Backbone as JSON, one array per atom type, in Angstrom:
{
  "sequence": "MTKVWLVTGANSGFGRAITEAAVAAGGVVVATARNASSLDDLVAAHPDQVEALTLDVTDTAGIEAAVRDVTDRHGRIDVLVNNAGRSHVGALEEDSDAELRALFDVHVFGPAALTRAVLPHMRARRSGAIVQMSSMGGQMSFAGFSAYSGTKFALEGMSEALAAEVGPLGIKVLVVEPGAFRTSLFGNTSASPVEIPDYAQTAGATRAMVAGGDGGQPGDPAKAAAAIVTALDADDTPLRLPLGDDAVDAVVGHLDSVRAEIATWEKVTRATAFDA",
  "N": [[-11.25, 21.13, 12.25], [-7.85, 20.36, 12.31], [-6.65, 17.41, 10.85], [-4.83, 14.73, 12.11], [-2.61, 12.57, 10.75], [-1.27, 9.26, 10.65], [1.02, 7.58, 8.72], [2.34, 4.75, 7.44], [5.31, 3.49, 5.85], [5.95, 5.69, 4.22], [7.77, 6.7, 2.51], [7.75, 6.21, -0.24], [5.91, 5.56, -3.25], [2.45, 4.55, -2.63], [2.34, 5.5, -0.08], [3.86, 7.84, 0.06], [2.32, 9.37, -1.78], [-0.18, 9.46, -0.51], [0.54, 10.78, 1.72], [1.17, 13.4, 0.72], [-1.33, 14.03, -0.3], [-2.85, 14.17, 2.0], [-1.6, 16.39, 3.23], [-2.2, 18.39, 1.32], [-4.91, 18.54, 1.9], [-4.92, 19.78, 4.16], [-4.03, 18.57, 6.4], [-1.9, 17.25, 9.09], [0.86, 15.26, 9.08], [2.37, 12.46, 10.27], [4.88, 10.77, 9.13], [6.07, 7.69, 8.44], [9.0, 5.51, 8.14], [11.27, 2.77, 7.63], [13.83, 3.96, 7.51], [14.2, 7.0, 8.5], [15.45, 9.11, 7.16], [14.9, 8.94, 4.59], [12.7, 10.33, 4.16], [13.31, 13.05, 4.21], [13.1, 14.87, 2.22], [10.26, 15.32, 1.94], [9.69, 16.36, 4.45], [11.14, 18.67, 4.29], [9.75, 19.99, 2.29], [7.34, 20.42, 3.34], [7.39, 21.72, 6.06], [5.94, 22.48, 8.2], [3.84, 20.63, 8.26], [4.54, 18.01, 7.89], [6.13, 15.47, 9.61], [8.8, 13.31, 10.28], [9.37, 9.95, 11.2], [11.1, 7.24, 12.47], [10.2, 3.93, 11.96], [9.74, 0.43, 12.13], [7.43, -1.76, 11.08], [7.29, -4.37, 11.85], [8.25, -4.41, 14.35], [7.08, -4.67, 17.42], [7.31, -3.46, 19.89], [8.38, -0.94, 19.06], [6.28, -0.03, 17.67], [4.28, 0.58, 19.61], [5.57, 2.57, 21.08], [5.91, 4.55, 19.05], [3.14, 5.23, 18.45], [2.47, 6.15, 21.03], [4.2, 8.31, 21.22], [3.18, 9.94, 19.17], [0.53, 10.53, 19.97], [1.03, 11.82, 22.45], [2.22, 14.19, 21.65], [0.48, 15.3, 19.76], [-2.03, 14.77, 20.64], [-3.88, 13.09, 19.56], [-4.67, 10.63, 17.01], [-6.08, 10.81, 13.82], [-6.25, 9.54, 11.51], [-5.18, 6.44, 10.57], [-2.9, 4.93, 8.41], [-2.24, 1.97, 7.16], [0.15, 1.12, 5.29], [2.79, 0.25, 4.71], [4.71, -2.13, 3.07], [5.54, -4.94, 0.9], [6.23, -6.88, -2.08], [6.07, -10.37, -3.05], [7.08, -13.11, -4.89], [6.49, -16.27, -6.11], [5.98, -19.9, -6.4], [3.7, -21.72, -4.29], [4.89, -24.06, -3.29], [7.62, -23.51, -3.65], [8.1, -21.61, -1.78], [9.51, -20.81, 1.44], [8.85, -21.57, 4.96], [9.9, -19.44, 6.38], [10.03, -17.2, 4.73], [7.25, -16.94, 4.12], [6.29, -16.36, 6.75], [7.68, -13.96, 7.22], [6.56, -12.27, 5.5], [3.88, -12.17, 6.37], [4.37, -10.91, 8.86], [4.85, -8.3, 8.01], [2.54, -7.53, 6.54], [0.24, -8.26, 7.97], [0.57, -8.89, 10.85], [2.0, -6.5, 11.57], [0.23, -4.31, 10.72], [-2.03, -5.16, 12.39], [-0.96, -4.83, 14.97], [-0.6, -1.98, 14.94], [-3.06, -1.01, 14.55], [-4.38, -1.94, 16.91], [-3.03, -0.46, 18.79], [-3.75, 2.26, 18.12], [-6.55, 2.18, 18.52], [-7.67, 2.55, 21.22], [-7.35, 5.3, 21.71], [-9.08, 6.27, 19.49], [-11.44, 5.15, 20.14], [-12.0, 6.46, 22.51], [-12.6, 9.01, 21.67], [-14.52, 8.52, 19.95], [-14.35, 8.61, 17.18], [-12.4, 8.54, 14.12], [-10.32, 6.95, 11.63], [-9.31, 4.04, 9.81], [-7.06, 2.98, 7.44], [-6.58, 0.43, 5.31], [-4.13, -0.76, 3.39], [-4.52, -2.89, 0.89], [-4.89, -4.95, -1.82], [-5.9, -5.8, -5.22], [-5.23, -8.26, -5.27], [-6.07, -9.11, -2.82], [-8.62, -9.98, -3.04], [-8.69, -11.95, -4.89], [-6.59, -14.38, -6.31], [-3.42, -15.29, -7.96], [-1.32, -17.44, -9.92], [1.79, -17.77, -8.49], [1.52, -15.86, -6.67], [0.76, -16.7, -4.16], [1.77, -16.46, -1.55], [1.86, -13.58, -1.12], [-0.85, -12.91, -1.79], [-2.12, -14.37, 0.13], [-1.43, -13.06, 2.5], [-2.74, -10.68, 2.11], [-5.44, -11.43, 1.82], [-5.86, -12.25, 4.47], [-5.47, -9.9, 5.84], [-7.72, -8.45, 4.77], [-10.03, -10.04, 5.7], [-9.67, -9.81, 8.43], [-10.03, -6.99, 8.54], [-12.53, -6.57, 7.72], [-14.15, -7.7, 9.68], [-13.27, -6.08, 11.79], [-14.31, -3.57, 10.96], [-17.1, -4.06, 11.5], [-16.91, -4.21, 14.14], [-15.91, -1.68, 15.2], [-17.41, 0.28, 13.8], [-19.91, 0.87, 14.97], [-18.92, 2.64, 16.89], [-18.19, 4.9, 15.79], [-15.98, 4.84, 14.13], [-14.18, 4.54, 11.18], [-13.32, 2.08, 8.71], [-11.37, 1.45, 5.97], [-10.69, -0.31, 3.27], [-8.33, -0.68, 0.83], [-7.93, -1.52, -2.6], [-5.77, -1.54, -4.72], [-5.04, -1.94, -8.28], [-2.67, -2.24, -10.82], [-0.25, 0.03, -10.18], [1.95, 2.82, -10.65], [4.18, 2.43, -8.64], [6.82, 1.65, -6.38], [6.48, -1.01, -5.87], [6.86, -3.38, -7.45], [9.61, -3.12, -7.68], [10.36, -3.65, -5.2], [10.35, -6.46, -4.51], [10.55, -9.57, -3.31], [11.71, -12.87, -4.04], [11.23, -16.33, -4.15], [14.15, -18.33, -3.76], [14.18, -20.78, -4.89], [13.33, -22.34, -7.89], [11.08, -24.26, -9.29], [10.99, -26.38, -12.06], [8.57, -27.36, -13.04], [6.73, -25.46, -12.57], [7.14, -23.42, -14.38], [5.45, -22.28, -16.41], [3.46, -21.19, -15.03], [3.63, -20.04, -12.17], [6.23, -19.21, -12.86], [5.78, -17.57, -15.13], [4.59, -15.5, -13.86], [6.71, -14.5, -12.29], [8.35, -13.51, -14.4], [6.8, -11.52, -15.39], [6.62, -9.78, -13.3], [9.32, -9.13, -12.97], [9.79, -7.64, -15.28], [7.96, -5.65, -15.36], [7.95, -3.27, -13.97], [7.46, 0.3, -13.72], [5.93, 0.67, -15.88], [3.28, 0.65, -15.33], [-0.17, 1.44, -15.48], [-1.56, 2.97, -13.45], [-1.94, 5.92, -11.46], [-0.47, 7.03, -8.69], [-1.0, 9.42, -7.34], [-3.48, 10.14, -8.01], [-4.9, 7.87, -7.11], [-4.4, 8.37, -4.28], [-5.93, 10.69, -4.01], [-8.5, 9.65, -4.43], [-8.78, 7.96, -2.18], [-8.74, 9.9, -0.15], [-11.06, 11.2, -0.82], [-12.94, 9.03, -0.38], [-12.75, 8.69, 2.34], [-13.67, 11.12, 3.31], [-16.37, 10.91, 2.66], [-19.79, 10.66, 3.67], [-20.85, 7.96, 3.7], [-18.66, 5.94, 3.88], [-17.02, 3.55, 1.88], [-16.44, -0.02, 2.54], [-14.67, -1.4, 1.09], [-12.43, -0.41, -1.55], [-11.77, -0.66, -4.7], [-9.18, 0.09, -7.0], [-8.46, 1.54, -10.03], [-8.88, 0.62, -13.6], [-8.18, -2.07, -14.05], [-8.29, -3.3, -11.56], [-10.95, -3.02, -10.76], [-12.29, -4.28, -12.93], [-11.26, -6.88, -12.56], [-12.01, -7.64, -10.02], [-14.83, -7.43, -10.11], [-15.22, -9.4, -12.13], [-14.29, -11.65, -10.9], [-15.96, -11.96, -8.72], [-18.28, -12.45, -10.29], [-17.59, -15.02, -11.27], [-17.37, -16.51, -8.96], [-20.08, -16.48, -8.11], [-21.16, -17.88, -10.23], [-20.06, -20.44, -10.11], [-20.92, -21.23, -7.65], [-23.65, -21.49, -8.1], [-23.66, -23.44, -9.98], [-22.94, -25.67, -8.43], [-24.85, -25.72, -6.49], [-27.04, -27.48, -5.82], [-25.71, -29.74, -4.91], [-24.34, -28.67, -2.79], [-26.18, -27.69, -0.97], [-27.53, -29.95, -0.13], [-26.64, -30.99, 2.39], [-27.45, -31.29, 4.89], [-28.5, -32.95, 7.98], [-30.93, -35.64, 7.52], [-34.45, -35.03, 7.77]],
  "CA": [[-10.22, 20.71, 13.13], [-6.78, 19.77, 11.55], [-6.56, 15.93, 11.04], [-3.5, 14.08, 12.36], [-2.43, 11.28, 10.07], [0.03, 8.42, 10.83], [1.21, 6.92, 7.48], [3.53, 3.91, 7.46], [5.79, 3.4, 4.46], [5.68, 6.98, 3.59], [8.87, 7.17, 1.67], [7.63, 6.05, -1.54], [4.64, 4.89, -3.69], [1.11, 5.07, -2.11], [2.55, 6.15, 1.17], [4.18, 9.22, -0.27], [1.21, 9.95, -2.39], [-1.25, 9.75, 0.51], [1.05, 11.93, 2.7], [1.03, 14.6, 0.06], [-2.78, 14.34, -0.43], [-3.29, 14.61, 3.25], [-1.07, 17.71, 3.34], [-3.1, 19.25, 0.49], [-6.09, 18.68, 2.49], [-4.77, 20.64, 5.38], [-3.59, 17.78, 7.56], [-0.53, 17.07, 9.65], [1.18, 13.9, 8.77], [3.56, 11.8, 10.91], [5.28, 9.95, 8.16], [7.13, 6.76, 8.99], [9.72, 4.63, 7.32], [12.36, 2.19, 8.42], [14.91, 4.87, 7.5], [13.52, 8.25, 8.53], [16.09, 10.13, 6.41], [14.3, 8.92, 3.25], [11.59, 11.32, 4.25], [13.78, 14.33, 4.4], [12.44, 15.91, 1.19], [8.9, 15.5, 2.33], [9.64, 17.26, 5.68], [11.62, 19.99, 3.84], [8.81, 20.62, 1.47], [6.12, 20.68, 4.2], [8.05, 21.58, 7.49], [4.85, 22.65, 9.19], [2.78, 19.67, 8.13], [5.1, 16.62, 7.94], [7.11, 14.98, 10.61], [9.45, 11.94, 9.97], [9.46, 9.12, 12.36], [11.63, 5.91, 12.16], [9.31, 2.82, 12.43], [9.66, -0.83, 11.44], [6.14, -2.29, 11.4], [7.41, -5.7, 12.52], [8.74, -4.18, 15.57], [5.8, -4.34, 18.26], [7.66, -2.4, 20.87], [8.55, 0.27, 18.48], [4.85, 0.45, 17.24], [3.6, 1.12, 20.9], [6.31, 3.8, 21.32], [5.64, 5.56, 18.0], [1.76, 5.72, 18.79], [2.51, 7.0, 22.24], [4.93, 9.68, 20.85], [2.37, 10.86, 18.29], [-0.59, 10.99, 20.78], [1.53, 12.62, 23.5], [2.6, 15.42, 21.03], [-0.64, 15.81, 18.96], [-3.33, 14.58, 21.23], [-4.72, 12.12, 18.83], [-4.46, 10.15, 15.6], [-7.38, 10.88, 13.31], [-6.29, 8.6, 10.45], [-4.03, 5.58, 10.52], [-2.82, 4.41, 7.12], [-1.22, 0.89, 7.12], [0.58, 1.16, 4.04], [4.16, -0.38, 4.55], [4.62, -3.47, 2.52], [6.43, -5.26, -0.3], [5.7, -7.92, -2.78], [6.7, -11.6, -3.11], [6.63, -13.98, -5.93], [6.99, -17.74, -5.98], [4.87, -20.93, -6.22], [3.62, -22.1, -2.81], [5.86, -25.17, -2.97], [8.85, -22.98, -3.74], [8.25, -20.74, -0.69], [9.8, -21.35, 2.73], [8.12, -21.04, 6.07], [10.5, -18.18, 6.78], [9.48, -16.24, 3.61], [5.91, -16.74, 4.42], [6.15, -15.75, 8.03], [8.18, -12.64, 7.15], [5.5, -11.46, 4.8], [2.77, -12.0, 7.32], [4.73, -9.98, 9.82], [4.8, -6.96, 7.5], [1.18, -7.21, 5.95], [-0.85, -8.64, 8.84], [0.91, -8.71, 12.22], [2.23, -5.09, 11.81], [-1.06, -3.59, 10.75], [-2.82, -5.46, 13.53], [-0.46, -4.17, 16.14], [-0.8, -0.48, 14.96], [-4.58, -0.88, 14.76], [-4.72, -2.04, 18.36], [-2.36, 0.72, 19.48], [-4.5, 3.5, 17.98], [-7.99, 2.05, 18.82], [-8.01, 3.09, 22.49], [-7.56, 6.75, 21.5], [-10.14, 6.58, 18.7], [-12.69, 4.79, 20.8], [-12.24, 7.46, 23.59], [-13.07, 10.23, 21.01], [-15.69, 8.06, 19.09], [-14.0, 9.05, 15.87], [-11.1, 8.06, 13.52], [-10.4, 6.07, 10.4], [-8.14, 3.21, 9.63], [-7.03, 2.61, 6.16], [-5.66, -0.74, 5.09], [-3.71, -0.93, 1.97], [-4.46, -4.15, 0.43], [-4.51, -5.09, -3.24], [-6.82, -6.58, -5.81], [-4.92, -9.67, -4.8], [-6.8, -9.35, -1.51], [-9.85, -10.45, -3.39], [-8.42, -13.1, -5.71], [-5.13, -14.6, -6.48], [-2.86, -15.72, -9.33], [-0.1, -18.4, -9.74], [2.99, -17.02, -8.07], [1.22, -14.79, -5.59], [0.03, -17.31, -3.18], [2.12, -15.84, -0.32], [1.4, -12.24, -1.13], [-2.38, -12.79, -1.62], [-2.43, -14.97, 1.46], [-1.37, -11.95, 3.49], [-3.78, -9.67, 1.74], [-6.66, -12.13, 2.21], [-5.89, -12.26, 5.86], [-5.73, -8.48, 6.15], [-9.13, -8.08, 4.43], [-10.86, -10.81, 6.6], [-9.44, -9.07, 9.7], [-10.58, -5.48, 8.48], [-14.14, -6.69, 7.65], [-14.58, -7.92, 11.13], [-12.91, -4.81, 12.55], [-15.29, -2.65, 10.53], [-18.28, -4.42, 12.24], [-16.72, -3.92, 15.66], [-15.7, -0.24, 15.48], [-18.32, 1.09, 13.1], [-20.83, 1.59, 15.93], [-18.16, 3.47, 17.72], [-17.81, 6.11, 15.05], [-14.6, 4.73, 13.58], [-14.32, 4.13, 9.87], [-12.39, 1.14, 8.16], [-11.36, 1.53, 4.53], [-9.72, -1.42, 2.62], [-8.05, -0.14, -0.51], [-7.5, -2.6, -3.3], [-5.31, -1.12, -5.96], [-4.49, -2.68, -9.27], [-1.23, -2.0, -11.17], [0.09, 1.4, -10.15], [3.4, 3.11, -10.88], [4.92, 2.56, -7.46], [8.03, 0.84, -6.3], [6.15, -2.33, -5.38], [7.56, -4.44, -8.16], [10.93, -2.97, -7.44], [10.57, -4.08, -3.89], [9.8, -7.75, -4.54], [11.39, -10.78, -2.98], [11.44, -14.14, -4.84], [11.72, -17.52, -3.62], [15.37, -18.71, -4.48], [14.05, -22.08, -5.55], [12.52, -22.36, -9.1], [10.82, -25.7, -9.82], [10.71, -26.28, -13.51], [7.11, -27.76, -13.44], [5.91, -24.3, -12.45], [7.73, -22.49, -15.24], [4.48, -21.75, -17.25], [2.47, -20.65, -14.21], [4.41, -19.13, -11.23], [7.35, -18.66, -13.53], [5.36, -16.48, -16.01], [4.32, -14.29, -13.06], [8.11, -13.96, -12.05], [8.77, -12.77, -15.53], [6.01, -10.31, -15.51], [7.03, -8.86, -12.15], [10.75, -8.69, -13.36], [9.9, -6.74, -16.55], [6.7, -4.74, -15.44], [8.12, -2.06, -13.13], [7.54, 1.51, -14.51], [4.93, 0.74, -17.03], [1.77, 0.36, -14.81], [-1.04, 2.51, -15.73], [-2.09, 3.66, -12.31], [-1.27, 7.16, -10.99], [-0.5, 6.98, -7.21], [-1.59, 10.66, -6.79], [-4.97, 10.01, -8.18], [-5.29, 6.91, -6.06], [-4.49, 8.98, -2.99], [-7.08, 11.57, -3.94], [-9.64, 8.77, -4.31], [-8.78, 7.57, -0.83], [-9.31, 11.09, 0.72], [-12.63, 11.44, -1.07], [-13.68, 8.0, 0.19], [-12.73, 8.94, 3.77], [-14.49, 12.28, 3.55], [-17.72, 10.73, 2.41], [-20.6, 10.19, 4.82], [-20.87, 6.66, 3.71], [-17.37, 5.46, 3.4], [-17.13, 2.03, 1.63], [-15.43, -0.9, 3.27], [-13.59, -1.76, 0.01], [-12.27, 0.62, -2.64], [-10.76, -1.13, -5.66], [-8.65, 1.36, -7.71], [-7.92, 1.24, -11.42], [-9.7, -0.3, -14.47], [-7.76, -3.45, -13.89], [-8.77, -3.78, -10.31], [-12.48, -3.01, -10.77], [-12.67, -5.33, -13.9], [-10.81, -8.1, -12.08], [-12.89, -7.93, -8.78], [-16.24, -7.72, -10.57], [-15.18, -10.67, -12.86], [-14.0, -12.65, -9.89], [-17.24, -12.12, -8.13], [-19.2, -13.19, -11.1], [-17.09, -16.33, -11.25], [-17.75, -17.19, -7.7], [-21.41, -16.65, -8.11], [-21.48, -18.85, -11.11], [-19.65, -21.7, -9.46], [-21.9, -21.64, -6.5], [-24.91, -21.88, -8.75], [-23.43, -24.85, -10.64], [-22.81, -26.75, -7.45], [-25.76, -25.41, -5.38], [-27.79, -28.69, -5.49], [-24.93, -30.6, -4.16], [-23.8, -27.97, -1.62], [-27.31, -27.47, -0.14], [-27.97, -31.16, 0.31], [-25.66, -31.58, 3.2], [-28.03, -31.26, 6.25], [-29.22, -34.19, 8.37], [-32.36, -35.86, 7.05], [-35.39, -34.64, 8.79]],
  "C": [[-9.18, 20.03, 12.06], [-6.63, 18.23, 11.82], [-5.09, 15.68, 11.18], [-3.48, 12.71, 11.63], [-1.14, 10.53, 10.5], [0.11, 7.35, 9.63], [2.5, 6.06, 7.52], [3.94, 3.72, 5.95], [5.71, 4.47, 3.59], [6.74, 7.53, 2.61], [8.74, 7.12, 0.24], [6.21, 5.54, -1.98], [3.31, 5.46, -3.05], [1.38, 5.87, -0.77], [2.92, 7.6, 1.03], [2.98, 9.99, -0.79], [0.04, 10.31, -1.4], [-0.76, 10.84, 1.46], [0.91, 13.26, 1.93], [-0.52, 15.01, -0.17], [-3.22, 14.83, 0.85], [-2.79, 16.07, 3.7], [-1.9, 18.76, 2.53], [-4.42, 19.52, 1.1], [-6.15, 19.35, 3.9], [-4.39, 19.81, 6.59], [-2.18, 17.83, 7.98], [-0.29, 15.53, 9.6], [2.49, 13.47, 9.53], [3.81, 10.68, 9.92], [6.3, 9.02, 8.55], [7.74, 6.02, 7.78], [10.76, 3.99, 8.12], [13.62, 2.99, 8.52], [14.31, 6.27, 7.32], [14.21, 9.26, 7.53], [15.53, 10.04, 4.94], [13.09, 9.82, 3.1], [12.08, 12.83, 4.28], [13.17, 15.42, 3.4], [11.06, 16.23, 1.44], [8.84, 16.56, 3.5], [10.08, 18.62, 5.21], [10.66, 20.72, 3.07], [7.65, 21.11, 2.18], [6.59, 20.79, 5.63], [7.07, 21.82, 8.57], [3.74, 21.56, 9.28], [3.32, 18.22, 8.14], [6.14, 16.47, 8.85], [7.61, 13.54, 10.26], [9.65, 11.27, 11.25], [9.94, 7.7, 11.93], [10.63, 4.73, 12.68], [9.4, 1.62, 11.5], [8.33, -1.46, 11.89], [6.2, -3.68, 11.96], [7.94, -5.6, 13.95], [7.58, -3.66, 16.63], [6.05, -3.26, 19.27], [7.77, -1.03, 20.17], [7.08, 0.9, 18.03], [4.24, 1.19, 18.49], [4.34, 2.43, 21.11], [5.98, 4.9, 20.43], [4.13, 6.05, 18.3], [1.85, 6.61, 20.03], [3.1, 8.43, 22.09], [3.87, 10.53, 20.11], [1.11, 11.42, 19.2], [-0.16, 11.91, 21.88], [1.74, 14.06, 22.81], [1.39, 16.11, 20.32], [-2.06, 15.68, 19.64], [-4.11, 13.47, 20.69], [-4.19, 11.63, 17.54], [-5.79, 10.03, 14.93], [-7.47, 9.69, 12.27], [-4.99, 7.77, 10.46], [-4.02, 4.91, 9.17], [-1.74, 3.3, 7.23], [-0.89, 0.65, 5.72], [1.96, 0.26, 3.7], [3.91, -1.85, 3.97], [5.43, -3.7, 1.33], [5.67, -6.51, -0.98], [6.6, -9.13, -2.77], [6.22, -12.45, -4.14], [7.24, -15.26, -5.86], [5.76, -18.74, -5.95], [4.87, -21.29, -4.74], [4.66, -23.17, -2.47], [7.35, -24.64, -2.95], [9.07, -22.08, -2.48], [8.63, -21.4, 0.61], [8.92, -20.88, 3.76], [8.61, -19.63, 6.43], [10.02, -17.0, 5.88], [8.09, -15.89, 3.92], [5.62, -16.01, 5.6], [6.67, -14.25, 7.93], [7.22, -11.76, 6.38], [4.27, -11.19, 5.53], [3.07, -10.96, 8.34], [4.42, -8.57, 9.2], [3.25, -6.61, 7.13], [0.1, -7.53, 6.89], [-0.55, -8.32, 10.36], [1.22, -7.14, 12.56], [0.97, -4.21, 11.81], [-1.97, -3.87, 11.99], [-2.42, -4.84, 14.81], [-0.69, -2.63, 16.16], [-2.24, -0.3, 15.16], [-4.84, -1.0, 16.3], [-4.16, -1.05, 19.12], [-3.17, 2.0, 19.33], [-6.0, 3.39, 18.53], [-8.37, 2.62, 20.12], [-8.27, 4.62, 22.38], [-8.77, 7.08, 20.63], [-11.39, 6.2, 19.4], [-12.99, 5.91, 21.91], [-12.94, 8.68, 23.0], [-14.22, 9.94, 20.11], [-15.47, 8.66, 17.68], [-12.65, 8.61, 15.32], [-11.41, 7.18, 12.4], [-9.08, 5.31, 10.34], [-8.18, 2.67, 8.18], [-6.05, 1.47, 5.88], [-5.35, -0.86, 3.75], [-3.65, -2.2, 1.55], [-4.19, -4.27, -1.08], [-5.73, -5.78, -3.92], [-6.56, -7.96, -5.63], [-5.36, -9.95, -3.43], [-8.24, -10.06, -1.8], [-9.84, -11.75, -4.26], [-6.98, -13.35, -5.73], [-4.73, -15.23, -7.79], [-1.55, -16.64, -9.05], [1.04, -17.43, -9.47], [2.86, -16.04, -6.98], [0.54, -15.48, -4.39], [0.46, -16.7, -1.75], [1.58, -14.41, -0.17], [-0.2, -12.11, -0.94], [-2.84, -13.38, -0.31], [-2.47, -13.94, 2.5], [-2.48, -11.01, 3.26], [-5.2, -10.12, 2.09], [-6.88, -11.98, 3.73], [-6.26, -10.85, 6.37], [-7.24, -8.08, 5.94], [-10.15, -8.79, 5.43], [-10.75, -10.08, 7.93], [-10.12, -7.73, 9.77], [-12.11, -5.64, 8.39], [-14.71, -6.88, 8.99], [-14.43, -6.72, 11.93], [-13.89, -3.76, 12.26], [-16.61, -2.8, 11.32], [-18.1, -4.09, 13.69], [-16.61, -2.48, 16.03], [-16.63, 0.69, 14.76], [-19.32, 1.81, 14.11], [-20.19, 2.6, 16.86], [-17.69, 4.72, 17.05], [-16.5, 6.03, 14.32], [-14.76, 4.09, 12.24], [-13.14, 3.17, 9.45], [-12.42, 1.21, 6.62], [-10.37, 0.56, 3.98], [-9.51, -0.97, 1.18], [-7.38, -1.29, -1.25], [-7.03, -2.16, -4.73], [-4.89, -2.23, -6.96], [-3.04, -2.38, -9.57], [-1.03, -0.49, -11.19], [1.52, 1.65, -10.15], [4.04, 3.52, -9.52], [6.08, 1.75, -7.38], [7.66, -0.61, -5.87], [6.91, -3.42, -6.09], [8.96, -4.34, -8.0], [11.33, -3.4, -6.08], [9.89, -5.43, -3.63], [10.77, -8.74, -4.24], [10.9, -11.91, -3.81], [11.98, -15.28, -4.12], [12.99, -17.96, -4.44], [15.18, -20.04, -5.24], [13.01, -21.8, -6.64], [12.34, -23.87, -9.53], [10.33, -25.69, -11.21], [9.19, -26.56, -13.89], [6.21, -26.44, -13.24], [6.34, -23.14, -13.32], [6.55, -21.64, -16.02], [3.41, -21.13, -16.43], [3.11, -19.57, -13.24], [5.56, -18.39, -11.99], [7.06, -17.52, -14.46], [5.1, -15.27, -15.15], [5.68, -13.59, -12.56], [8.5, -13.12, -13.19], [8.07, -11.46, -15.68], [6.43, -9.26, -14.44], [8.45, -8.19, -12.49], [10.75, -7.62, -14.39], [8.7, -5.68, -16.45], [6.83, -3.5, -14.69], [8.2, -0.83, -14.0], [6.62, 1.68, -15.47], [3.43, 0.62, -16.62], [1.01, 1.62, -15.07], [-1.55, 3.36, -14.68], [-1.35, 4.81, -11.83], [-1.44, 7.14, -9.41], [-1.16, 8.21, -6.73], [-3.07, 10.62, -6.92], [-5.59, 9.02, -7.25], [-5.41, 7.49, -4.58], [-5.73, 10.01, -2.91], [-8.36, 10.78, -3.79], [-9.88, 8.26, -2.88], [-9.19, 8.65, 0.08], [-10.71, 11.2, 0.52], [-13.4, 10.29, -0.41], [-13.8, 8.18, 1.77], [-13.62, 10.08, 4.21], [-15.98, 12.09, 3.29], [-18.57, 10.36, 3.67], [-20.68, 8.7, 4.94], [-19.7, 6.06, 3.05], [-17.38, 4.0, 3.13], [-16.09, 1.26, 2.37], [-14.38, -1.13, 2.3], [-13.59, -0.71, -1.16], [-11.19, 0.13, -3.66], [-10.39, 0.09, -6.51], [-8.01, 0.9, -9.01], [-8.88, 0.47, -12.19], [-9.4, -1.68, -14.18], [-8.35, -4.0, -12.74], [-10.27, -4.0, -10.26], [-12.85, -4.16, -11.75], [-12.43, -6.71, -13.31], [-11.78, -8.51, -10.79], [-14.23, -8.22, -9.23], [-16.23, -9.14, -11.37], [-14.96, -11.86, -11.94], [-15.3, -12.95, -9.11], [-18.27, -12.84, -8.96], [-18.89, -14.66, -11.26], [-17.51, -17.14, -10.12], [-19.25, -17.47, -7.71], [-21.77, -17.74, -9.03], [-21.09, -20.25, -10.69], [-20.54, -22.18, -8.5], [-23.2, -22.04, -7.14], [-24.74, -23.23, -9.34], [-23.59, -25.88, -9.63], [-23.89, -26.49, -6.37], [-26.53, -26.53, -4.93], [-27.1, -29.61, -4.52], [-24.62, -29.95, -2.83], [-24.93, -27.78, -0.61], [-27.69, -28.77, 0.42], [-26.95, -31.77, 1.36], [-26.21, -31.5, 4.71], [-28.48, -32.71, 6.63], [-30.5, -34.31, 7.8], [-33.23, -35.67, 8.12], [-36.13, -36.06, 9.31]]
}
């Protein structure tokens, strides 16, 4: 049976690569972007398999209407890919509440609303898959990425619980954790307008890396998309899929660091129960 995909942020980067991989696998993709005309070339290249749909993932009413439109026309959504997003750099003290809330709207509340919208249809069929595009920054964080990683940590925690809730109903959840891939992410990065000199060597160094790092990333989005399709097709789809040498090394190193820190403090942390 032909799979029906709904992919947000499909106009560039991972969203575009996933759309093309889904088409190559024989699927039909409803590709969304805030400006649907940015998808014209994808539709023209695959007129029988790609449809463009205008969608802002921060618009809850628009989300409900989009899912209703797709299910009315296609009868189902087999795979939801929550990919729309952007980056942000700045020390926590430099970030405003408005900047933080705006990022959570895109990376947490938008995916949550889309997931809630598609789940009744997936539950009814006892099948489906939800792909959450996170980051290796969803497992660890770095100076200057407190806001960005905060949203990705939230997405991952939500998705881990979601997987336990919907797994028994035949629905898969895949959290993708890319490292540095040659997408437009760094080119679509906001920064706090405030720069505090005391953070010049920490968050400031991250600002400089982001400003000069676009276009030289080692990761190939097409290969990432192929890996995502392979993971979804597997009988035992993983919950988390780090992508790229940098992501795998960083996640493994972080887990080793956490384990070592727990071991160092284990005597203190275990001795916190009431005395018998």
